N, C-alpha and C positions, 0 to 999 in steps of 0.2 A: 504493500500500500504506500509506504513511504517512498519506495523507489519510483513508483508511478507519479507521485506528487512532485518529486524532484525533477522528473523528466518534463513536467509542464513548464518549467522555467528555463530560459536560455542560459547557457554556460558562459561565464565571463572569465577572461584571462586577466588575473590581477597583476601579472608581471609587467613591468615597464618595458616597452619595446624601444630600446635606445636607437635601433637602426631606423625605425619609423620617425623618431624625433629628429635624428640627424638629417634624414632625407627631407623632412618638412622644413627644417631651418635652412637647408641648402637651397631648396626651391624658393624660399622667401628671402634669399640673401639680398636682393635689391631693396626690399622694404627695410630690412635690418640695417643695411648700409646707409640708406637715406636718413632714417631716424637717428642713427648714431652720429652721422655727420652733422645733422641739424643741431643736436645737443652739443657737439664739440665746438661748432662755430659760435653757438650761443654762449658757451662757457668762456670762450676767449674774449668776446665783447663784454660779457658781464665782469670778468676779472679785471679787464683794463679800465672799466668804468669806476671801479672802487678806488678811493683815494689812499695814498700812503699814510699810515699811522705810525707815529714815532713815540717811543716811551722814554721818559726820564725817570730813572730809578735811583734810590738811595738806600744805604744800609746804615741803621742807627743802633747805637748801643745804649742801654739804660745808664744814666749818669750815677756814679757811686755816691756823689754828694747828696743827691735827693733822697737816696735810700738811707743814708746815714742820718739825715735830718729826721726822717720818719721814725727810725729806730730810737733816736734820742727822745723824741716826744713820747714814745711809748714807755721808755724807761723812767720818765719824770712823772708818770701818772700817780705813783705812790706819794711822791713829794707834794704834788699838787693837791692830793687829797688832804694832807695835813693842813694846808693853807686854805682849805675850803674852796678850791678851784678845780674845775673839771676841764681837762685838756682833750681836744678832739683826737680820736684814735683812727688811724688809717687801716681799714680792714683789707685793703688791697694795695699792691705796690703802685707808686706813682706812674710807672711806665704803662701798667694795665689801664689805669684811669686815663692816661694821655691817649692811648689807642682808641678808647671809646669816645673821647672828646673830639678827636680828629674826624671821626665819622658822624658827628652830631650836627644837627641843623643849627644849633646855637653857635657852635664854633665857626661854621661856614658863614652864617649871616653877620657875625660880629667881626671876624678877622680876615676872611677870605674875600667875600663879596665886595666890601668897600675898596679892595685893593686890586681888583681885576676889571677888565672890560667884558661886560656880560655878552656883548656881541661876538666876542671870541669864543663864547660858549654855545650860543644859540643861533647865531646868524652866520657862522663860518661857512664859506663856500669852497675856497681853495687857498693854497699857499704856493707862492712862486719862490723856489729855492735860489734862483739866480740873483734876485734882488732882495730877497727876504721880505716880500710884501704879502700882506693878507688881503684877500678879496672876499667881500661879503655878498650874500644873496640880496639883491636889490628888492626882491618881493618881501623881504623880512625886515631889512634895516637899510635906511638911506644914509650912506656915509657922508653925503654933502651936507644935509641938514642935521645929521646926527640924531635922527628920530626913528622910532620903530614904526613900520608901516604894514606889518603882517596882518593878515585877515584870520582871525580865530573866533571860535565860538565859546560862550561861557561854559565852564567857570574860568577859562583863560582870559587874559587881558592883552591888549595890543602891546603894551610894555610888559615883558615877563616879570612875574612876581618873584619874590625871594624863594618861595617854595619850588617853583618851576625850575629856577636856576639851580637850586640845591639838588633836585632830582637828576638834572642833566650832569651836574658835577660828580654825583655818586657813580655814574656809569663809566667815568673815565679815571676815577681815583680808587686806589685800593691800598690797604695797609694790612700786613700780616706779621705775626710774631713767630719766630722759630722757637719751638718748645724746648729744644735741646740746649741752646745757648742764650735764649731770651733776646736775641737780636731782632730788630724790627725792620721790615722791608716795606718801603712805600713806593708807589708807582703812579705816574700820571701819563695818560695817553692823549695825544692830540695830533692834528694834521701838521701843526707847526712845531718842530722840535724846540724852538726858542720859547714858545708859550708854555710847553710842557715843563721845561727846565725852570722857568720863572715861577710857575705855580707850585712846583715841588719845593723850591727854596722858600716860598711864601708859607707853605704848610709847616715846614721845619722851624722856621724863625718864629712863627706865631704860637706854635704849641709850647715852645720853650718860654717865650716872653709872657704869654697869658698866664701860665701856671706859676711862673716865677713872681709875677706881679701880685697874683692872688695870695701866694704864700708869704710874700713880703708884707702885704697889707695886714694879713692875719697876725704876723709876728709883731708888727708895730702896734696893732690894737691890743695884743696880749700884754705888751710892755706897759702901755698906758693903763690898762685895767689892773695889772699887778702892782703898779706904783700906787694906785688908789687904794688897793687892798692893804698894802704894806703900811700906809699912813694911818689906816683905821685899826690895824691890828694891835691888840693889847699884850698878847703873850710873846715872849722873846722867841719861842720855838716857831711860832707862825711867821714872825718877821724874818727869821733866818731862812725858813723854807721858801718864803716869797722872794727873798733876795736871790736865792739860788736859782729860782725859776726865771727871774729877770735876767740874771747873768747868762743863763743858757739861751734865753730868747734873743739876747743881743748877739751871742755867738751865731745862732741860727740866721739872724738877720744879716750878719756880715757874710756868711757863707752863701746865702741866697743872692745878695747883691753882687758879690764878686764872681759868681759862677754864671758865665754867659750860656753855657750848655746845661741848663738847670735840670731838665728831664732827660734829654738825649744828647749824646755827643755823636758827631757824624763820623762814621767809619769810611763810607764811600759816598761822596757828595753827588748830587744830581749834575748831569752834564747834558749838553746839546748833542743829541744822538745824530750820528752820520748815516746810520743804516736803519731802515724802517723795521718795525717790529711786526707789522702786518699790513696788508693781507699776504698770505702765501698763495700767489696766483697759480703756481704749478699744481698745488694740491687742489685748489678750487676747480681748475680745468679737468684734472683727472677724475675728481669726484663726480662732477656733473656729467662728464662723458661716460663714466661707468654706469651712472643711473640711466643714461640714454641707451646703453647696451642692454641693460636688464629690461627696460621697458620695451625695446624693440623685439627682444626674444619672446617676451610674453605676448605681444601683439601678433607676432608671427605664428606662435603656437595656437593662439585663440582662433586666428583665421583658418588655420589648417583643420582643427577639430570641428569648427563650425561647418566648414565645407564638407567634411567627412560625415557629420551628422545629417546634413541635408541630402547627401547621396544615399545614405541608409534609409531615409524616409521615402 
């Protein structure tokens, strides 16, 4: 009974007939060649249309002075307790805090945005290496009148907002820390290697200056506060503890003011790149051409089996 039922269905050969596939592809070699050639030509034009991007990189090392100041503050906590004063405790190293700050909107809006030309970020069209001249997209920014003329829809404005500029800057700026040696690598990519180098220098300068000024102001305020506490203290032990705190804060203030590289010292400074970092046009062309080969083979096989199905019907 089962044998009769099995005979009611046609038998299918589940093995792949590689000879048939090869013959089918050979017969469709003209279609395969045309599609592959089309993708290859497109890949060349597409790769050539992409602008050169240059990277300005820097390697930074955490400054030992900033770490020693933080450790001193932690060691004075017990003395401050005797004087009835609570010192701020750093739960993370200054370099870790600096990395987070460099990527923050507040740091960009306060220290980077006022010192750059936003048109170099959002209206850049091309860079002429022979004369080191930047050309802007006239549909976005009018260089003659120095006004933004782009047409945008809400919530964007004709003149880019700080947030829009920040989002564009995040795409070209990166900062990473090597977990093995704590060195920090920063990179800025731009069509102009001079702009990339200038902005990388700007980030390094301002992260050191901003955090140094903040710590210097904190030390100055602490000295003023401790002097007031000392004048009001009745016990000799409290006055002694307060005097020691003031002495240490003055030492910290001197270290902060004298140290130019407060958070990071530069191991490898940013430079004007002579060789582009991207795009890799050869890889782009090969990748797109390979996609064209795959698509052409699929189309050739589909046409073959569609024709075969129609013949069987």
